[in-house]
N, C-alpha and C positions, 0 to 999 in steps of 0.2 A: 469535487473527493477532495479525501485528506490523505494526506501522507505524513506519516507517524512514526516513529522509534516507540509511542507508549503503547505499554499491552492495555489501557485502560481503553482507548479508542479500540482497539482488537478484540476483547469482552463487548461490550456496547455494538458493533456491528453484529456481533453473535448471538445477542440477544435478539436486538431490534429490526436488523436487518438494513434495510438500504432504504429512501435516500438518505448521508451520504453515501457514497462509493470510498471504502476503505481501502488505502494502500498500507498495507504492514513493512518497518524496517527492521527486520530482527538482525541485525548487527553488531552490536551491544557498541560500546563506548570506540566511536571513530570520526575522522577528520570532514569535515563542511563535503568537501572536493569528492572524496569517499562514496556519499552518499550519491551526491552529482552522478560522480562517475556509474555508479549502479542502477541510476532510474536510464542514463543514454545507455545503456547497456542490452537494457531491454525496455527501450521507449518501445520494440513492436510487442510484444507480451501487454504494456502496458494503456495501451492505445487501443490492440481487444479490448480489453477488459474495460473501458471507455463506455466501449459498444453495446456489454452481452448485461442484458439489462436485468437476466436473473441473477448474476453476479454482482455479491455487495463489499466482497475482502479480496484483496489478491497481496502474497504475500512474498516481501524480497529477501534475498539474505545473500 
């Protein structure tokens, strides 16, 4: 699973699907602690996404 703010990974995921699964963080410029907080707040969604075989991208903001 890849976690990134880079839109190129987002485009690759749309074009080729998975693997790998991709978590796209649409947060702009922010601190690492803000990214960690987002991932912690959404841990249930991230976990469910990891278990779903048909899904290749998860967008968090």
